[in-house]
C-alpha positions, 0 to 999 in steps of 0.5 A: 487482464493485465491488472490481474497478471500484475497483481498476481505476480506481486509478492504478498507484502506488496499486495497487502501494502497496495490494499492498505494504500488504496483502502486508506486513500479511498476512505480519506477521499470520501471523508474529505468530499462527504464530511469535511467540505459539505454542510452537515452534522458536526464531525465527531471525535470518532470520525477524526480518529478514524481519519487519522487511522487511515493516514497511518494505514497509508503510511504503513502500506507505503512501508510495506510496498517499499520493504517488499521491493527491497526484499525482492531486489535483495533476493535476486541474482547479483549483476555480472553473475551467471543467471543460471547460478542459484540466486543469493539468499 
């Protein structure tokens, strides 16, 4: 239940960023475990392309998370200001 509350309270860009990071990391873990470190058929150019794409996905997800945090911090009230006053835009 805590995970659901944490996920629901997060802004949409943050959720998108975490989804990208988790999906990309999951694929890379599978790729390293099942394809790179195991004996089997040769890894095709398409699989390498997808692997690099997942690295880019993780980078974009991280950027999304950081931008969401910066946006959330910027829209909050300033320190030493009455919290009942309307927040800065």
